[in-house]
C-alpha positions as CSV (number, residue, x, y, z in Angstrom):
1,X,136.1,-163.9,-121.4
2,X,133.0,-166.6,-120.2
3,X,130.9,-165.5,-117.2
4,X,132.4,-168.3,-115.2
5,X,135.7,-167.0,-115.7
6,X,134.8,-163.4,-115.0
7,X,133.5,-164.4,-112.1
8,X,136.7,-166.5,-110.7
9,X,138.9,-162.9,-111.4
10,X,136.8,-161.0,-109.4
11,X,137.3,-163.9,-106.6
12,X,141.1,-163.9,-107.0
13,X,141.1,-159.9,-107.3
14,X,139.4,-160.1,-103.6
15,X,141.6,-162.8,-102.6
16,X,144.2,-161.0,-103.2
17,X,143.5,-158.1,-101.8
18,X,142.4,-159.8,-98.7
19,X,145.9,-161.1,-98.4
20,X,147.5,-158.3,-99.1
21,X,146.6,-156.4,-96.2
22,X,148.1,-159.2,-94.0
23,X,145.9,-158.8,-91.4
24,X,142.9,-160.0,-92.9
25,X,141.4,-161.3,-89.9
26,X,140.8,-157.7,-88.1
27,X,137.8,-156.6,-90.7
28,X,135.3,-158.0,-88.7
29,X,134.6,-159.7,-85.3
30,X,131.4,-161.3,-86.5
31,X,133.0,-162.6,-90.2
32,X,135.7,-163.9,-88.2
33,X,135.9,-164.1,-84.7
34,X,139.1,-165.2,-82.1
35,X,139.5,-165.3,-78.9
36,X,141.2,-162.0,-78.5
37,X,138.7,-160.2,-78.8
38,X,136.2,-161.8,-76.2
39,X,135.6,-160.1,-72.6
40,X,138.6,-159.1,-70.5
41,X,138.9,-157.2,-67.5
42,X,142.3,-155.2,-67.2
43,X,144.7,-154.6,-64.3
44,X,143.2,-151.7,-62.2
45,X,139.9,-151.8,-64.9
46,X,137.5,-149.7,-62.9
47,X,134.0,-152.4,-62.7
48,X,131.5,-151.2,-59.8
49,X,128.7,-149.3,-60.0
50,X,129.8,-145.7,-60.6
51,X,127.6,-144.8,-58.9
52,X,127.7,-146.7,-55.6
53,X,129.6,-144.5,-52.6
54,X,131.5,-147.5,-51.9
55,X,132.4,-148.3,-55.8
56,X,132.5,-151.9,-55.1
57,X,133.6,-154.0,-57.7
58,X,130.6,-156.6,-59.5
59,X,130.4,-159.9,-58.3
60,X,133.4,-159.0,-55.9
61,X,131.4,-158.5,-52.9
62,X,131.7,-161.5,-49.9
63,X,128.4,-162.4,-48.9
64,X,126.3,-161.0,-46.3
65,X,127.9,-162.6,-42.5
66,X,130.6,-163.8,-44.0
67,X,134.4,-163.3,-42.8
68,X,137.4,-163.6,-45.2
69,X,139.6,-165.5,-43.3
70,X,142.5,-163.6,-41.3
71,X,140.4,-161.2,-41.1
72,X,138.1,-159.5,-38.3
73,X,135.0,-158.5,-37.6
74,X,135.0,-154.3,-37.0
75,X,132.7,-154.1,-34.4
76,X,130.2,-152.1,-36.8
77,X,129.6,-155.7,-38.6
78,X,128.9,-157.1,-35.7
79,X,125.7,-159.6,-34.8
80,X,124.3,-158.4,-30.5
81,X,125.0,-161.2,-29.3
82,X,128.8,-161.5,-30.8
83,X,129.2,-157.7,-29.6
84,X,128.2,-159.0,-25.8
85,X,131.0,-161.5,-25.4
86,X,133.5,-158.6,-25.6
87,X,135.6,-157.8,-22.9
88,X,136.9,-154.5,-22.1
89,X,140.7,-154.6,-22.5
90,X,141.2,-151.8,-19.8
91,X,141.5,-152.3,-16.4
92,X,139.6,-150.3,-14.5
93,X,142.4,-147.6,-13.7
94,X,142.7,-143.8,-12.8
95,X,143.7,-142.9,-16.2
96,X,141.1,-145.1,-17.7
97,X,138.4,-142.8,-15.7
98,X,140.6,-140.5,-16.4
99,X,140.3,-140.1,-20.2
100,X,136.9,-142.0,-19.8
101,X,135.2,-139.1,-17.9
102,X,136.4,-136.5,-20.2
103,X,135.6,-138.1,-23.1
104,X,132.0,-138.2,-21.6
105,X,131.5,-135.1,-21.0
106,X,132.8,-134.4,-24.7
107,X,130.4,-137.1,-26.6
108,X,128.1,-138.4,-24.0
109,X,126.7,-135.7,-21.9
110,X,125.0,-133.8,-24.6
111,X,122.3,-136.5,-24.5
112,X,122.8,-138.7,-21.2
113,X,123.6,-135.4,-19.2
114,X,126.9,-135.2,-17.2
115,X,125.2,-137.8,-14.7
116,X,124.5,-139.9,-16.8
117,X,120.7,-139.6,-15.9
118,X,119.4,-139.2,-19.0
119,X,118.6,-135.5,-18.6
120,X,121.1,-133.8,-21.2
121,X,121.3,-130.2,-22.6
122,X,119.2,-131.5,-25.9
123,X,117.3,-135.2,-24.2
124,X,114.0,-134.7,-24.1
125,X,111.0,-136.0,-21.5
126,X,110.5,-137.2,-19.4
127,X,114.1,-137.2,-18.0
128,X,115.3,-133.3,-20.2
129,X,113.5,-130.2,-21.3
130,X,115.5,-131.0,-25.2
131,X,114.0,-132.0,-28.0
132,X,115.6,-135.6,-28.3
133,X,112.3,-137.7,-26.4
134,X,113.5,-141.0,-24.9
135,X,117.4,-140.5,-24.1
136,X,117.8,-143.5,-21.9
137,X,120.1,-143.1,-18.1
138,X,122.5,-145.1,-17.8
139,X,123.2,-144.1,-14.5
140,X,120.4,-143.5,-11.4
141,X,117.5,-145.8,-10.6
142,X,116.6,-145.9,-13.6
143,X,119.4,-146.2,-15.3
144,X,120.6,-149.1,-18.3
145,X,124.2,-149.5,-17.5
146,X,123.7,-151.5,-14.9
147,X,122.0,-154.7,-16.3
148,X,124.5,-154.1,-20.0
149,X,127.6,-156.1,-20.6
150,X,130.9,-154.2,-21.1
151,X,130.6,-155.5,-24.9
152,X,126.8,-154.6,-25.1
153,X,127.6,-151.0,-24.8
154,X,131.0,-151.1,-27.1
155,X,129.3,-151.7,-29.9
156,X,126.2,-149.9,-29.3
157,X,128.9,-146.9,-29.0
158,X,130.5,-148.1,-32.1
159,X,127.4,-149.3,-34.6
160,X,124.8,-146.9,-32.8
161,X,121.7,-149.1,-32.0
162,X,118.2,-147.7,-32.2
163,X,117.8,-143.9,-32.9
164,X,121.0,-143.2,-31.0
165,X,123.9,-142.9,-34.0
166,X,127.1,-144.8,-35.1
167,X,130.5,-143.2,-32.4
168,X,132.5,-144.7,-34.0
169,X,134.7,-141.5,-34.6
170,X,135.6,-142.1,-31.3
171,X,138.9,-144.0,-30.8
172,X,138.4,-146.9,-29.5
173,X,140.6,-147.0,-27.0
174,X,138.5,-144.3,-25.7
175,X,135.2,-145.9,-26.3
176,X,136.4,-148.8,-23.5
177,X,137.5,-146.0,-21.5
178,X,133.5,-144.1,-21.7
179,X,132.7,-147.5,-20.6
180,X,134.9,-147.9,-17.5
181,X,133.8,-143.8,-16.1
182,X,129.7,-145.2,-16.9
183,X,130.5,-148.1,-14.3
184,X,131.9,-145.0,-11.3
185,X,127.6,-143.5,-12.5
186,X,125.9,-146.9,-11.9
187,X,128.3,-148.0,-9.0
188,X,127.6,-151.6,-10.0
189,X,130.1,-153.7,-12.4
190,X,129.4,-154.7,-15.1
191,X,127.2,-158.1,-16.0
192,X,129.2,-161.1,-17.3
193,X,128.6,-161.9,-21.0
194,X,125.8,-164.0,-22.3
195,X,127.2,-168.1,-21.7
196,X,125.7,-168.7,-24.9
197,X,127.4,-165.6,-26.2
198,X,129.9,-166.8,-29.0
199,X,133.6,-165.3,-29.0
200,X,134.6,-163.3,-32.2
201,X,137.7,-161.7,-33.1
202,X,137.2,-158.4,-33.3
203,X,139.4,-154.6,-33.8
204,X,139.3,-152.9,-31.8
205,X,140.1,-155.7,-28.6
206,X,142.8,-154.0,-27.3
207,X,144.7,-151.6,-29.3
208,X,142.7,-152.0,-32.4
209,X,141.2,-148.4,-34.2
210,X,137.5,-150.0,-35.2
């Protein structure tokens, strides 16, 4: 038998072997690349950074500063100008003031003091004797609340500002009641929101929880 005939027989045998398997295309993704081997993401498959606390899917996070259609901003997502425009949905009624007083004593007085003078037990100089220096008074001659809108105070409580941490764990309705009570300490109504402030839908304005 000639060498050529032997070669043909070998090739024929190899072809028969491949054909007999019925799935020749499965041998190698490199020899026979196919569409079914393309990269895909299955339903509920984890695609985010497993080291990240929020584990957001890669390339699925909206660009910073955008708001999805039909969604509302949370106070923690608002910039100062948007916060200025928020209106207090709670009338300054007795029930609101009593609730605000109780919540203020629990959450705010350790720094700002029961009378809002910046002399709480953990507040330091110039008004207190505690370790946290420079706690701002809300009422009294140096009180800052009289110069701040309700929206400004609400977003400050919600997202923190400067050295003050966020107190978003306080329910939104209670935050508004605290603001009403703070107004009684400063004995002045809130200044009107800036005319240049842009109103924005916000979670927490009436009945919200953020």
